[in-house]
Structure formats: C-alpha cells, structure tokens
PQR file of N, CA, C, O and H, with PARSE charges and radii, in Angstrom:
ATOM      1  N   MET A   1      49.734 187.645 135.491 -0.4000 1.5000
ATOM      2  CA  MET A   1      50.463 188.939 135.565 -0.0000 2.0000
ATOM      3  C   MET A   1      51.670 189.088 134.530  0.5500 1.7000
ATOM      4  O   MET A   1      51.987 190.180 134.058 -0.5500 1.4000
ATOM      5  N   HIS A   2      52.280 187.950 134.236 -0.4000 1.5000
ATOM      6  CA  HIS A   2      53.437 187.970 133.271 -0.0000 2.0000
ATOM      7  C   HIS A   2      52.801 188.122 131.732  0.5500 1.7000
ATOM      8  O   HIS A   2      53.385 188.708 130.820 -0.5500 1.4000
ATOM      9  H   HIS A   2      52.023 187.063 134.620  0.4000 1.0000
ATOM     10  N   ASN A   3      51.654 187.560 131.632 -0.4000 1.5000
ATOM     11  CA  ASN A   3      51.245 187.746 130.393 -0.0000 2.0000
ATOM     12  C   ASN A   3      50.730 189.238 129.922  0.5500 1.7000
ATOM     13  O   ASN A   3      50.848 189.741 128.804 -0.5500 1.4000
ATOM     14  H   ASN A   3      51.180 187.084 132.373  0.4000 1.0000
ATOM     15  N   ARG A   4      50.101 189.820 131.141 -0.4000 1.5000
ATOM     16  CA  ARG A   4      49.624 191.256 131.212 -0.0000 2.0000
ATOM     17  C   ARG A   4      50.892 192.182 130.707  0.5500 1.7000
ATOM     18  O   ARG A   4      50.862 192.994 129.782 -0.5500 1.4000
ATOM     19  H   ARG A   4      50.005 189.412 132.049  0.4000 1.0000
ATOM     20  N   TYR A   5      51.924 191.882 131.483 -0.4000 1.5000
ATOM     21  CA  TYR A   5      53.076 192.779 131.221 -0.0000 2.0000
ATOM     22  C   TYR A   5      53.408 192.784 129.980  0.5500 1.7000
ATOM     23  O   TYR A   5      53.361 193.835 129.342 -0.5500 1.4000
ATOM     24  H   TYR A   5      51.949 191.222 132.235  0.4000 1.0000
ATOM     25  N   TYR A   6      53.754 191.759 129.484 -0.4000 1.5000
ATOM     26  CA  TYR A   6      54.250 191.683 127.903 -0.0000 2.0000
ATOM     27  C   TYR A   6      53.210 192.126 126.949  0.5500 1.7000
ATOM     28  O   TYR A   6      53.576 192.758 125.958 -0.5500 1.4000
ATOM     29  H   TYR A   6      53.793 190.905 130.002  0.4000 1.0000
ATOM     30  N   ALA A   7      51.967 191.871 127.129 -0.4000 1.5000
ATOM     31  CA  ALA A   7      50.991 192.410 126.454 -0.0000 2.0000
ATOM     32  C   ALA A   7      50.915 193.959 126.379  0.5500 1.7000
ATOM     33  O   ALA A   7      50.768 194.589 125.331 -0.5500 1.4000
ATOM     34  H   ALA A   7      51.669 191.358 127.934  0.4000 1.0000
ATOM     35  N   LYS A   8      51.049 194.568 127.791 -0.4000 1.5000
ATOM     36  CA  LYS A   8      50.894 196.029 127.826 -0.0000 2.0000
ATOM     37  C   LYS A   8      52.186 196.620 127.205  0.5500 1.7000
ATOM     38  O   LYS A   8      52.194 197.738 126.690 -0.5500 1.4000
ATOM     39  H   LYS A   8      51.168 194.057 128.642  0.4000 1.0000
ATOM     40  N   THR A   9      53.338 195.776 127.281 -0.4000 1.5000
ATOM     41  CA  THR A   9      54.611 196.513 126.733 -0.0000 2.0000
ATOM     42  C   THR A   9      54.616 196.368 125.331  0.5500 1.7000
ATOM     43  O   THR A   9      55.420 196.985 124.633 -0.5500 1.4000
ATOM     44  H   THR A   9      53.331 194.868 127.700  0.4000 1.0000
ATOM     45  N   MET A  10      53.677 195.507 124.819 -0.4000 1.5000
ATOM     46  CA  MET A  10      53.668 195.380 123.223 -0.0000 2.0000
ATOM     47  C   MET A  10      52.892 196.574 122.832  0.5500 1.7000
ATOM     48  O   MET A  10      53.216 197.203 121.825 -0.5500 1.4000
ATOM     49  H   MET A  10      53.023 195.006 125.386  0.4000 1.0000
ATOM     50  N   ARG A  11      51.711 196.989 123.692 -0.4000 1.5000
ATOM     51  CA  ARG A  11      50.841 198.085 123.267 -0.0000 2.0000
ATOM     52  C   ARG A  11      51.764 199.099 123.302  0.5500 1.7000
ATOM     53  O   ARG A  11      51.983 199.643 122.219 -0.5500 1.4000
ATOM     54  H   ARG A  11      51.448 196.478 124.511  0.4000 1.0000
ATOM     55  N   ASN A  12      52.315 199.464 124.187 -0.4000 1.5000
ATOM     56  CA  ASN A  12      53.188 200.840 124.206 -0.0000 2.0000
ATOM     57  C   ASN A  12      54.176 200.903 123.191  0.5500 1.7000
ATOM     58  O   ASN A  12      54.482 201.981 122.681 -0.5500 1.4000
ATOM     59  H   ASN A  12      52.137 199.022 125.066  0.4000 1.0000
ATOM     60  N   ALA A  13      54.778 199.661 122.809 -0.4000 1.5000
ATOM     61  CA  ALA A  13      55.813 199.890 121.724 -0.0000 2.0000
ATOM     62  C   ALA A  13      54.922 200.205 120.623  0.5500 1.7000
ATOM     63  O   ALA A  13      55.231 201.284 120.118 -0.5500 1.4000
ATOM     64  H   ALA A  13      54.529 198.786 123.224  0.4000 1.0000
ATOM     65  N   VAL A  14      53.838 199.596 120.024 -0.4000 1.5000
ATOM     66  CA  VAL A  14      52.766 199.988 118.982 -0.0000 2.0000
ATOM     67  C   VAL A  14      52.728 201.380 118.786  0.5500 1.7000
ATOM     68  O   VAL A  14      53.037 202.119 117.851 -0.5500 1.4000
ATOM     69  H   VAL A  14      53.587 198.719 120.435  0.4000 1.0000
ATOM     70  N   ARG A  15      52.158 201.582 120.177 -0.4000 1.5000
ATOM     71  CA  ARG A  15      51.692 203.158 120.414 -0.0000 2.0000
ATOM     72  C   ARG A  15      52.852 204.220 119.720  0.5500 1.7000
ATOM     73  O   ARG A  15      52.732 205.051 118.820 -0.5500 1.4000
ATOM     74  H   ARG A  15      51.907 200.982 120.937  0.4000 1.0000
ATOM     75  N   LYS A  16      53.903 203.854 120.463 -0.4000 1.5000
ATOM     76  CA  LYS A  16      55.328 204.727 120.203 -0.0000 2.0000
ATOM     77  C   LYS A  16      55.383 204.579 118.759  0.5500 1.7000
ATOM     78  O   LYS A  16      55.326 205.710 118.278 -0.5500 1.4000
ATOM     79  H   LYS A  16      54.001 203.179 121.195  0.4000 1.0000
ATOM     80  N   LEU A  17      55.477 203.606 117.756 -0.4000 1.5000
ATOM     81  CA  LEU A  17      55.767 203.412 116.625 -0.0000 2.0000
ATOM     82  C   LEU A  17      54.836 204.252 115.817  0.5500 1.7000
ATOM     83  O   LEU A  17      55.253 204.980 114.917 -0.5500 1.4000
ATOM     84  H   LEU A  17      55.523 202.687 118.147  0.4000 1.0000
ATOM     85  N   ARG A  18      53.416 204.139 116.179 -0.4000 1.5000
ATOM     86  CA  ARG A  18      52.448 204.878 115.481 -0.0000 2.0000
ATOM     87  C   ARG A  18      52.465 206.531 115.853  0.5500 1.7000
ATOM     88  O   ARG A  18      51.723 207.292 115.231 -0.5500 1.4000
ATOM     89  H   ARG A  18      53.078 203.547 116.911  0.4000 1.0000
ATOM     90  N   ALA A  19      53.175 206.920 116.686 -0.4000 1.5000
ATOM     91  CA  ALA A  19      53.279 208.137 117.010 -0.0000 2.0000
ATOM     92  C   ALA A  19      54.452 208.883 116.414  0.5500 1.7000
ATOM     93  O   ALA A  19      54.604 210.104 116.459 -0.5500 1.4000
ATOM     94  H   ALA A  19      53.778 206.302 117.191  0.4000 1.0000
ATOM     95  N   THR A  20      55.322 207.940 115.808 -0.4000 1.5000
ATOM     96  CA  THR A  20      56.305 208.343 115.179 -0.0000 2.0000
ATOM     97  C   THR A  20      55.981 209.075 113.793  0.5500 1.7000
ATOM     98  O   THR A  20      55.221 208.589 112.956 -0.5500 1.4000
ATOM     99  H   THR A  20      55.199 206.948 115.771  0.4000 1.0000
ATOM    100  N   THR A  21      56.645 210.301 113.643 -0.4000 1.5000
ATOM    101  CA  THR A  21      56.516 210.924 112.258 -0.0000 2.0000
ATOM    102  C   THR A  21      57.661 211.092 111.405  0.5500 1.7000
ATOM    103  O   THR A  21      57.648 211.820 110.413 -0.5500 1.4000
ATOM    104  H   THR A  21      57.262 210.696 114.324  0.4000 1.0000
ATOM    105  N   ASP A  22      58.800 210.322 111.847 -0.4000 1.5000
ATOM    106  CA  ASP A  22      59.882 210.314 111.139 -0.0000 2.0000
ATOM    107  C   ASP A  22      60.022 208.842 110.350  0.5500 1.7000
ATOM    108  O   ASP A  22      60.151 207.799 110.991 -0.5500 1.4000
ATOM    109  H   ASP A  22      58.810 209.731 112.653  0.4000 1.0000
ATOM    110  N   LYS A  23      59.983 208.874 108.903 -0.4000 1.5000
ATOM    111  CA  LYS A  23      60.045 207.573 108.473 -0.0000 2.0000
ATOM    112  C   LYS A  23      61.434 206.652 108.953  0.5500 1.7000
ATOM    113  O   LYS A  23      61.452 205.467 109.287 -0.5500 1.4000
ATOM    114  H   LYS A  23      59.878 209.721 108.382  0.4000 1.0000
ATOM    115  N   ALA A  24      62.437 207.499 108.877 -0.4000 1.5000
ATOM    116  CA  ALA A  24      63.815 206.770 109.375 -0.0000 2.0000
ATOM    117  C   ALA A  24      63.545 205.776 110.677  0.5500 1.7000
ATOM    118  O   ALA A  24      63.691 204.557 110.759 -0.5500 1.4000
ATOM    119  H   ALA A  24      62.423 208.461 108.606  0.4000 1.0000
ATOM    120  N   ALA A  25      63.035 206.876 111.804 -0.4000 1.5000
ATOM    121  CA  ALA A  25      62.989 206.395 113.027 -0.0000 2.0000
ATOM    122  C   ALA A  25      62.033 205.196 112.833  0.5500 1.7000
ATOM    123  O   ALA A  25      62.444 204.109 113.240 -0.5500 1.4000
ATOM    124  H   ALA A  25      62.916 207.866 111.737  0.4000 1.0000
ATOM    125  N   ALA A  26      60.758 205.257 112.239 -0.4000 1.5000
ATOM    126  CA  ALA A  26      59.784 204.190 112.320 -0.0000 2.0000
ATOM    127  C   ALA A  26      60.455 202.860 111.718  0.5500 1.7000
ATOM    128  O   ALA A  26      60.403 201.731 112.204 -0.5500 1.4000
ATOM    129  H   ALA A  26      60.424 206.139 111.909  0.4000 1.0000
ATOM    130  N   THR A  27      61.058 203.245 110.613 -0.4000 1.5000
ATOM    131  CA  THR A  27      61.499 201.986 110.114 -0.0000 2.0000
ATOM    132  C   THR A  27      62.678 201.156 111.032  0.5500 1.7000
ATOM    133  O   THR A  27      62.870 199.940 111.000 -0.5500 1.4000
ATOM    134  H   THR A  27      61.100 204.163 110.218  0.4000 1.0000
ATOM    135  N   GLU A  28      63.251 201.940 111.677 -0.4000 1.5000
ATOM    136  CA  GLU A  28      64.271 201.613 112.807 -0.0000 2.0000
ATOM    137  C   GLU A  28      63.920 200.633 113.749  0.5500 1.7000
ATOM    138  O   GLU A  28      64.622 199.649 113.982 -0.5500 1.4000
ATOM    139  H   GLU A  28      63.095 202.927 111.703  0.4000 1.0000
ATOM    140  N   LEU A  29      62.484 200.963 114.483 -0.4000 1.5000
ATOM    141  CA  LEU A  29      61.784 200.682 115.224 -0.0000 2.0000
ATOM    142  C   LEU A  29      60.770 198.998 114.755  0.5500 1.7000
ATOM    143  O   LEU A  29      60.377 198.077 115.470 -0.5500 1.4000
ATOM    144  H   LEU A  29      61.913 201.762 114.294  0.4000 1.0000
ATOM    145  N   LEU A  30      60.678 199.211 113.489 -0.4000 1.5000
ATOM    146  CA  LEU A  30      59.765 198.129 113.174 -0.0000 2.0000
ATOM    147  C   LEU A  30      60.227 196.958 113.001  0.5500 1.7000
ATOM    148  O   LEU A  30      59.320 196.129 112.924 -0.5500 1.4000
ATOM    149  H   LEU A  30      60.997 199.960 112.908  0.4000 1.0000
ATOM    150  N   PRO A  31      61.355 196.490 112.898 -0.5600 1.5000
ATOM    151  CA  PRO A  31      61.840 194.930 113.202  0.2800 2.0000
ATOM    152  C   PRO A  31      61.699 194.687 114.532  0.5500 1.7000
ATOM    153  O   PRO A  31      61.168 193.595 114.732 -0.5500 1.4000
ATOM    154  N   LYS A  32      62.060 195.484 115.829 -0.4000 1.5000
ATOM    155  CA  LYS A  32      61.662 195.025 117.017 -0.0000 2.0000
ATOM    156  C   LYS A  32      60.160 194.963 117.306  0.5500 1.7000
ATOM    157  O   LYS A  32      59.691 194.022 117.947 -0.5500 1.4000
ATOM    158  H   LYS A  32      62.491 196.371 115.667  0.4000 1.0000
ATOM    159  N   VAL A  33      59.521 195.806 116.910 -0.4000 1.5000
ATOM    160  CA  VAL A  33      57.756 195.708 117.239 -0.0000 2.0000
ATOM    161  C   VAL A  33      57.293 194.225 116.484  0.5500 1.7000
ATOM    162  O   VAL A  33      56.579 193.374 117.015 -0.5500 1.4000
ATOM    163  H   VAL A  33      59.902 196.571 116.390  0.4000 1.0000
ATOM    164  N   GLN A  34      57.855 194.149 115.188 -0.4000 1.5000
ATOM    165  CA  GLN A  34      57.604 192.813 114.646 -0.0000 2.0000
ATOM    166  C   GLN A  34      57.806 191.685 115.446  0.5500 1.7000
ATOM    167  O   GLN A  34      56.882 190.945 115.785 -0.5500 1.4000
ATOM    168  H   GLN A  34      58.435 194.840 114.757  0.4000 1.0000
ATOM    169  N   LYS A  35      59.206 191.489 115.825 -0.4000 1.5000
ATOM    170  CA  LYS A  35      59.767 190.466 116.469 -0.0000 2.0000
ATOM    171  C   LYS A  35      58.766 190.247 117.929  0.5500 1.7000
ATOM    172  O   LYS A  35      58.482 189.161 118.434 -0.5500 1.4000
ATOM    173  H   LYS A  35      59.957 192.090 115.549  0.4000 1.0000
ATOM    174  N   MET A  36      58.443 191.295 118.302 -0.4000 1.5000
ATOM    175  CA  MET A  36      57.758 190.993 119.821 -0.0000 2.0000
ATOM    176  C   MET A  36      56.347 190.717 119.460  0.5500 1.7000
ATOM    177  O   MET A  36      55.721 190.063 120.295 -0.5500 1.4000
ATOM    178  H   MET A  36      58.674 192.177 117.892  0.4000 1.0000
ATOM    179  N   LEU A  37      55.701 191.090 118.356 -0.4000 1.5000
ATOM    180  CA  LEU A  37      54.454 190.561 118.093 -0.0000 2.0000
ATOM    181  C   LEU A  37      54.542 189.228 117.626  0.5500 1.7000
ATOM    182  O   LEU A  37      53.618 188.494 117.977 -0.5500 1.4000
ATOM    183  H   LEU A  37      56.210 191.621 117.678  0.4000 1.0000
ATOM    184  N   ASP A  38      55.382 188.767 116.957 -0.4000 1.5000
ATOM    185  CA  ASP A  38      55.560 187.266 116.787 -0.0000 2.0000
ATOM    186  C   ASP A  38      55.966 186.396 117.847  0.5500 1.7000
ATOM    187  O   ASP A  38      55.601 185.220 117.815 -0.5500 1.4000
ATOM    188  H   ASP A  38      56.132 189.363 116.672  0.4000 1.0000
ATOM    189  N   LYS A  39      56.588 186.773 118.667 -0.4000 1.5000
ATOM    190  CA  LYS A  39      57.046 185.975 119.722 -0.0000 2.0000
ATOM    191  C   LYS A  39      55.588 186.175 120.859  0.5500 1.7000
ATOM    192  O   LYS A  39      55.274 185.304 121.671 -0.5500 1.4000
ATOM    193  H   LYS A  39      56.884 187.727 118.693  0.4000 1.0000
ATOM    194  N   LEU A  40      55.081 187.069 120.743 -0.4000 1.5000
ATOM    195  CA  LEU A  40      53.839 186.950 121.710 -0.0000 2.0000
ATOM    196  C   LEU A  40      52.825 186.239 121.175  0.5500 1.7000
ATOM    197  O   LEU A  40      51.963 185.765 121.915 -0.5500 1.4000
ATOM    198  H   LEU A  40      55.336 187.776 120.084  0.4000 1.0000
ATOM    199  N   ALA A  41      52.784 186.059 119.762 -0.4000 1.5000
ATOM    200  CA  ALA A  41      51.634 185.342 119.164 -0.0000 2.0000
ATOM    201  C   ALA A  41      52.047 183.803 119.293  0.5500 1.7000
ATOM    202  O   ALA A  41      51.162 182.981 119.527 -0.5500 1.4000
ATOM    203  H   ALA A  41      53.484 186.445 119.161  0.4000 1.0000
ATOM    204  N   LYS A  42      53.288 183.427 119.154 -0.4000 1.5000
ATOM    205  CA  LYS A  42      53.825 182.175 119.149 -0.0000 2.0000
ATOM    206  C   LYS A  42      53.641 181.709 120.535  0.5500 1.7000
ATOM    207  O   LYS A  42      53.316 180.530 120.682 -0.5500 1.4000
ATOM    208  H   LYS A  42      54.007 184.096 118.963  0.4000 1.0000
ATOM    209  N   LYS A  43      53.801 182.467 121.591 -0.4000 1.5000
ATOM    210  CA  LYS A  43      53.523 181.998 122.950 -0.0000 2.0000
ATOM    211  C   LYS A  43      51.968 182.124 123.621  0.5500 1.7000
ATOM    212  O   LYS A  43      51.710 182.053 124.823 -0.5500 1.4000
ATOM    213  H   LYS A  43      54.065 183.424 121.471  0.4000 1.0000
ATOM    214  N   ASN A  44      51.014 182.330 122.525 -0.4000 1.5000
ATOM    215  CA  ASN A  44      49.640 182.559 122.824 -0.0000 2.0000
ATOM    216  C   ASN A  44      49.153 183.659 123.713  0.5500 1.7000
ATOM    217  O   ASN A  44      48.023 183.703 124.200 -0.5500 1.4000
ATOM    218  H   ASN A  44      51.224 182.388 121.549  0.4000 1.0000
ATOM    219  N   ILE A  45      50.070 184.514 123.878 -0.4000 1.5000
ATOM    220  CA  ILE A  45      49.665 185.754 124.711 -0.0000 2.0000
ATOM    221  C   ILE A  45      48.558 186.463 124.004  0.5500 1.7000
ATOM    222  O   ILE A  45      47.521 186.845 124.547 -0.5500 1.4000
ATOM    223  H   ILE A  45      50.988 184.478 123.483  0.4000 1.0000
ATOM    224  N   ILE A  46      48.854 186.598 122.807 -0.4000 1.5000
ATOM    225  CA  ILE A  46      47.768 187.369 121.790 -0.0000 2.0000
ATOM    226  C   ILE A  46      47.535 186.396 120.582  0.5500 1.7000
ATOM    227  O   ILE A  46      48.311 185.570 120.101 -0.5500 1.4000
ATOM    228  H   ILE A  46      49.697 186.288 122.366  0.4000 1.0000
ATOM    229  N   HIS A  47      46.432 186.676 120.277 -0.4000 1.5000
ATOM    230  CA  HIS A  47      46.194 185.525 119.027 -0.0000 2.0000
ATOM    231  C   HIS A  47      47.116 185.960 117.587  0.5500 1.7000
ATOM    232  O   HIS A  47      47.471 187.112 117.342 -0.5500 1.4000
ATOM    233  H   HIS A  47      45.802 187.347 120.668  0.4000 1.0000
ATOM    234  N   LYS A  48      47.396 184.785 116.739 -0.4000 1.5000
ATOM    235  CA  LYS A  48      48.246 185.141 115.843 -0.0000 2.0000
ATOM    236  C   LYS A  48      47.512 186.083 114.663  0.5500 1.7000
ATOM    237  O   LYS A  48      48.252 186.803 113.992 -0.5500 1.4000
ATOM    238  H   LYS A  48      47.107 183.849 116.939  0.4000 1.0000
ATOM    239  N   ASN A  49      46.062 186.090 114.397 -0.4000 1.5000
ATOM    240  CA  ASN A  49      45.629 187.208 113.714 -0.0000 2.0000
ATOM    241  C   ASN A  49      45.643 188.500 114.081  0.5500 1.7000
ATOM    242  O   ASN A  49      45.646 189.458 113.308 -0.5500 1.4000
ATOM    243  H   ASN A  49      45.461 185.506 114.942  0.4000 1.0000
ATOM    244  N   LYS A  50      45.652 188.533 115.246 -0.4000 1.5000
ATOM    245  CA  LYS A  50      45.986 190.098 115.833 -0.0000 2.0000
ATOM    246  C   LYS A  50      47.076 190.644 115.804  0.5500 1.7000
ATOM    247  O   LYS A  50      47.140 191.872 115.855 -0.5500 1.4000
ATOM    248  H   LYS A  50      45.649 187.755 115.873  0.4000 1.0000
ATOM    249  N   ALA A  51      48.344 189.761 115.706 -0.4000 1.5000
ATOM    250  CA  ALA A  51      49.395 190.043 115.663 -0.0000 2.0000
ATOM    251  C   ALA A  51      49.694 190.729 114.330  0.5500 1.7000
ATOM    252  O   ALA A  51      50.340 191.753 114.104 -0.5500 1.4000
ATOM    253  H   ALA A  51      48.292 188.763 115.665  0.4000 1.0000
ATOM    254  N   ALA A  52      49.003 189.828 113.444 -0.4000 1.5000
ATOM    255  CA  ALA A  52      48.977 190.069 111.726 -0.0000 2.0000
ATOM    256  C   ALA A  52      48.453 191.189 111.410  0.5500 1.7000
ATOM    257  O   ALA A  52      48.954 191.967 110.598 -0.5500 1.4000
ATOM    258  H   ALA A  52      48.479 188.996 113.628  0.4000 1.0000
ATOM    259  N   ASN A  53      47.294 191.392 112.080 -0.4000 1.5000
ATOM    260  CA  ASN A  53      46.664 192.808 111.862 -0.0000 2.0000
ATOM    261  C   ASN A  53      47.297 194.080 112.491  0.5500 1.7000
ATOM    262  O   ASN A  53      47.154 195.134 111.870 -0.5500 1.4000
ATOM    263  H   ASN A  53      46.886 190.761 112.740  0.4000 1.0000
ATOM    264  N   ILE A  54      47.902 194.083 113.525 -0.4000 1.5000
ATOM    265  CA  ILE A  54      48.760 194.895 114.062 -0.0000 2.0000
ATOM    266  C   ILE A  54      49.927 195.313 113.267  0.5500 1.7000
ATOM    267  O   ILE A  54      50.268 196.488 113.125 -0.5500 1.4000
ATOM    268  H   ILE A  54      48.018 193.228 114.030  0.4000 1.0000
ATOM    269  N   LYS A  55      50.565 194.220 112.717 -0.4000 1.5000
ATOM    270  CA  LYS A  55      51.767 194.511 111.876 -0.0000 2.0000
ATOM    271  C   LYS A  55      51.504 195.299 110.325  0.5500 1.7000
ATOM    272  O   LYS A  55      52.162 196.151 109.729 -0.5500 1.4000
ATOM    273  H   LYS A  55      50.288 193.266 112.832  0.4000 1.0000
ATOM    274  N   SER A  56      50.200 194.570 109.988 -0.4000 1.5000
ATOM    275  CA  SER A  56      49.648 195.187 108.677 -0.0000 2.0000
ATOM    276  C   SER A  56      49.217 196.717 108.958  0.5500 1.7000
ATOM    277  O   SER A  56      49.413 197.582 108.105 -0.5500 1.4000
ATOM    278  H   SER A  56      49.666 193.878 110.472  0.4000 1.0000
ATOM    279  N   GLY A  57      48.682 196.970 110.072 -0.4000 1.5000
ATOM    280  CA  GLY A  57      48.385 198.616 110.464 -0.0000 2.0000
ATOM    281  C   GLY A  57      49.693 199.442 110.525  0.5500 1.7000
ATOM    282  O   GLY A  57      49.787 200.601 110.121 -0.5500 1.4000
ATOM    283  H   GLY A  57      48.523 196.266 110.765  0.4000 1.0000
ATOM    284  N   VAL A  58      50.533 198.831 110.990 -0.4000 1.5000
ATOM    285  CA  VAL A  58      51.847 199.509 111.426 -0.0000 2.0000
ATOM    286  C   VAL A  58      52.790 199.681 110.101  0.5500 1.7000
ATOM    287  O   VAL A  58      53.482 200.677 109.890 -0.5500 1.4000
ATOM    288  H   VAL A  58      50.457 197.889 111.318  0.4000 1.0000
ATOM    289  N   MET A  59      52.711 198.697 109.362 -0.4000 1.5000
ATOM    290  CA  MET A  59      53.288 198.685 107.840 -0.0000 2.0000
ATOM    291  C   MET A  59      52.577 200.005 107.012  0.5500 1.7000
ATOM    292  O   MET A  59      53.160 200.937 106.458 -0.5500 1.4000
ATOM    293  H   MET A  59      52.149 197.888 109.534  0.4000 1.0000
ATOM    294  N   ALA A  60      51.301 199.782 107.114 -0.4000 1.5000
ATOM    295  CA  ALA A  60      50.498 200.803 106.380 -0.0000 2.0000
ATOM    296  C   ALA A  60      50.823 202.252 106.874  0.5500 1.7000
ATOM    297  O   ALA A  60      50.964 203.219 106.125 -0.5500 1.4000
ATOM    298  H   ALA A  60      50.828 199.025 107.564  0.4000 1.0000
ATOM    299  N   HIS A  61      50.904 202.265 107.999 -0.4000 1.5000
ATOM    300  CA  HIS A  61      51.572 203.653 108.904 -0.0000 2.0000
ATOM    301  C   HIS A  61      52.900 204.099 108.242  0.5500 1.7000
ATOM    302  O   HIS A  61      53.060 205.213 107.745 -0.5500 1.4000
ATOM    303  H   HIS A  61      50.790 201.480 108.607  0.4000 1.0000
ATOM    304  N   ILE A  62      53.740 203.222 108.280 -0.4000 1.5000
ATOM    305  CA  ILE A  62      54.989 203.713 107.952 -0.0000 2.0000
ATOM    306  C   ILE A  62      55.015 204.049 106.160  0.5500 1.7000
ATOM    307  O   ILE A  62      55.687 204.962 105.683 -0.5500 1.4000
ATOM    308  H   ILE A  62      53.610 202.317 108.684  0.4000 1.0000
ATOM    309  N   ASN A  63      54.311 203.291 105.492 -0.4000 1.5000
ATOM    310  CA  ASN A  63      54.193 203.724 104.150 -0.0000 2.0000
ATOM    311  C   ASN A  63      53.484 204.822 103.844  0.5500 1.7000
ATOM    312  O   ASN A  63      53.564 205.288 102.708 -0.5500 1.4000
ATOM    313  H   ASN A  63      53.765 202.549 105.880  0.4000 1.0000
ATOM    314  N   LYS A  64      52.635 205.436 104.867 -0.4000 1.5000
ATOM    315  CA  LYS A  64      51.867 206.684 104.451 -0.0000 2.0000
ATOM    316  C   LYS A  64      53.067 208.057 104.658  0.5500 1.7000
ATOM    317  O   LYS A  64      53.061 209.159 104.110 -0.5500 1.4000
ATOM    318  H   LYS A  64      52.570 205.057 105.790  0.4000 1.0000
ATOM    319  N   LEU A  65      54.067 207.464 105.687 -0.4000 1.5000
ATOM    320  CA  LEU A  65      54.942 208.700 106.198 -0.0000 2.0000
ATOM    321  C   LEU A  65      55.695 209.009 104.921  0.5500 1.7000
ATOM    322  O   LEU A  65      56.045 208.099 104.170 -0.5500 1.4000
ATOM    323  H   LEU A  65      54.073 206.569 106.132  0.4000 1.0000
ATOM    324  N   ALA A  66      55.945 210.265 104.669 -0.4000 1.5000
ATOM    325  CA  ALA A  66      56.815 210.756 103.462 -0.0000 2.0000
ATOM    326  C   ALA A  66      58.274 211.360 104.086  0.5500 1.7000
ATOM    327  O   ALA A  66      59.132 211.809 103.326 -0.5500 1.4000
ATOM    328  H   ALA A  66      55.660 211.005 105.279  0.4000 1.0000
TER
END
C-alpha cells in the first residue's frame, strides 16, 4: 500500500506537469518532480531506468513549450 501510494502520487505529479502549457510554471514544477522520481528510484519503488525515461520525457516536453 505504501509503495502504491507514492507511485500514484508520482504519476499524478508527472501528469500535472505534462498538462502544463506555461513554460514558467512547468520549470517551477520540474525540480519537485525530479526529486520525487529520484527518491522513488533510490528506494526501489520504481526502476531507475523508468525514472530516467520519465525525466527525459518531461524535459523534452518543457523544451517544446514556447
């Protein structure tokens, strides 16, 4: 239950970041999401490569925003 809660919280944070169309707001959310992903990967709640892939995708999304 504990792991599921944090994994779901992470997915919601990533979903919220990807839904953002404002670059300033997205860059403000980015460090929080990255920190969350790194913590979950460190605790083996998600795989480290999954965390890296999500961070990469989020960064690509932010770079596309104008």
